[in-house]
Structures are given as C-alpha cells and as structure tokens.
C-alpha positions, 0 to 999 in steps of 0.5 A, a space after each residue: 657317725 653319730 653314737 646311735 649309728 655307731 650302735 646300729 652298725 655293731 649290733 648288725 655286725 653281731 646279729 642283735 636285733 634293735 629298734 628305734 624311737 619304740 614306745 617303751 610303754 609296750 615293755 612296761 607292765 604299767 603300759 606308761 612309757 615314752 619312746 627308746 632312742 634304741 632299743 637293743 634285744 640281745 639273744 643270748 649271754 654272749 651277745 649282752 656281754 659284747 654289747 656291754 663292752 661296746 658301750 663302756 668303749 663308746 662311753 655309754 651307760 645303757 639302761 637294761 630293761 627285763 619284763 618291765 614290771 615294777 618301772 615307770 619310765 618317763 614320758 619323754 622316754 629314754 635317751 641313749 640305749 636301752 637293752 632289753 634281755 626279753 629274747 634271753 629265755 635259755 633254761 634247762 635242768 643242770 641236775 635233777 634239783 638245779 635249773 639254769 635260767 638266762 635273766 630274760 626268762 619270765 618267772 612264770 615260765 620258769 615256775 612252769 618248767 620247775 613244775 613240770 620237772 617235779 622241782 618245788 620252791 618256786 611256787 611263791 613266784 608264780 604270777 610274778 610279772 617279772 623276769 629272772 634277772 628283775 627278780 634276782 635285782 630285786 630280790 622278788 618275794 611273795 606268800 612267804 618265799 623270796 629269791 634268797 630262798 632258791 637261788 644257788 648261783 647267779 653270773 654277771 658281767 661288768 663293763 669291761 666284759 669280765 664274768 662274775 659268778 656270785 654264790 647266794 651268800 655274795 648277793 646282799 639279798 634283803 628286802 627288795 634289794 641285792 648287791 647289784 644296786 651298787 656293783 654296776 654289773 649286769 645279771 646274765 642268769 642264775 641257777 635255782 637249786 629245788 626240791 623234788 616233789 609231786 608235780 601234780 601237788 606242785 601245780 595245786 599250790 601254783 594255782 592257789 597262789 595265783 587265785 589269791 593274786 587274782 582275788 586280791 590284785 588289781 590284775 585286771 589294769 596296768 600297774 607296776 606292782 606294789 607302789 610301796 614298800 612295806 614300812 616297818 610295823 605296817 603294810 602300806 595298802 591298809 595305811 593307804 585305805 586308812 587314809 580315804 584314798 582308795 580310789 583316789 585319781 590324778 589323770 589316768 592313774 588311780 588308787 586301786 579300789 581293789 587293794 590300795 597298795 597298787 597304783 593303776 593305770 586306768 586308761 592314758 595314764 602319764 608318768 607325770 600322773 603316777 608321780 603326782 599321785 605318788 607324792 600325793 599318797 606319801 604327803 597324806 599318809 605321813 600327815 595322817 599317820 606319821 608313817 613315811 611311805 617309800 616308793 617300790 617303783 623304780 622311776 626312770 628317765 
C-alpha cells in the first residue's frame, strides 16, 4: 500500500474530505501552482490534530495551506500531503469583547462578525485576503494595525498531537513573523480581544479601508499581496517604481502598473515567470539604489 493510499483510508475513517491531483492554482490568490498529490480538508480542530499525528506516524511532513495568499507554489505542484484548513470556519463570541475563531476562517469574515457584534480593533484587516491561521503565522498587518494588537491566545498542535495554548507574549510576533516559523507547531485557532464600539462607525471605517485598498492596490488581478518586505527606511514599491520597473513583465508575471510593490498574474503566469521577475527586480533595485529587497511571498515546492 502506498503512502497516498494509507492517507486516503485514514481520511475516510475520520470522515475527512480529500482530493488527488487537484490543481493548487485554485487554492492560491496568485492563481498559480501545479497539482497536489493529495490534499486533505479537515473540518475542525480535532480532525486536523488527528491528521498531524498520522503524519508523524508515517514520517510525512505535510504542507499547511490556508487561503493561499502570500504564496507562490511551484509549477510542478506538491508531492506528498497538503492539508487545507479552508473548511475550519467556526467562530463565536466567548465574552462581550472576545471572539474565538478557527484557523481557516477568512480575515474578512472575522472582521464582519466583529463589526456585527459592535467590536472594534480588526478594521485594519478588512480586505486582507488571508485566513486567521495565516494572519497569525505572518503577524499580518496594514493601515497602522497588526494581529499582535488584537490577539489574546493562540491554540496550536505539535506533530505528536499535543496541544499548546500561547499567550500573545509567547508568540514572538514581529514584522511578518511569529514563533510558528520555528517551532514546528500548527495553528488551530485563536482568540482575539477587541474593544466595544458603535457598529455603524466600525463599518464606516472598514469600508474606508477597503476603498483605500481598491484605490491603491491591483485587486482586479491575481497576486500574492505585497511582493517584498518593507526595507528599513524605504518603501519597496517606491524603490521599484524609481528604477523604472512599473509595468515590467516576464511572461505572464508583471510589476503592477497600479502599485509597483505588487507582482500580478496578468494571465497564464507560471511560478517560473514570477521567480524570474522577483530576481530581476532584486538585481535592478540593488544595482540602482544599493537596497536589498527581501521577498514577502513564500515560495513553496
């Protein structure tokens, strides 16, 4: 019996959905990525915990996928096991100012739930195309806010199935980083602590932020979000534009004509196109300005 067959049988036994050979382009905001050998869709924290223990028992290292933002997956796809948390959507009020949310819940849905309950603090995240798990992993932020500002606790699981409850002080949250980059644990859920406010005022602020995103960012084309981390003392997009690269393209990948900090898929872009464009941008900016740009996009496979 192959490893894939073992996982199929185990997934059936715990009522976990799966697909074979599924194009991962359908699961990334870049709309780029080859097929997954096997992709599993746990429906809750317990199922994900069981899958990870089974992975450990079969010496399998899975790839964890949320909403697929900030990712570039290879054209050849991913061998082995991919676990997608998109069906882990549970969220509820724990107290008048605390919201529980599973890792697969989209940030926008969490923002709308908070607003509907008159809770402020997540407005900055409205429109970020990621999941709660991904936002914690990267300490996502925008418009003056970051996840570290609202997180109370995060529950994770290690490959032995042991649960860990981390306070925000445990998470080592920095610019686009967290302790989960190093500790090998998988994020299951989070609790955010917010501030009671007027629902109409919260909604107005969310709508304003979303409109600012639409005005400044190329939301009409697939992308992985900001292509590069912000270099100290500079803005990546401004440096790229200064070097005359706005609109520059390799294959189907293009420096956005609207915001040079984004690389967009203008149609049929491959991962290879994007990687070549990233390298060209880095070389050009370093040569022209002396500034090294570090990709924010995670390249997988």
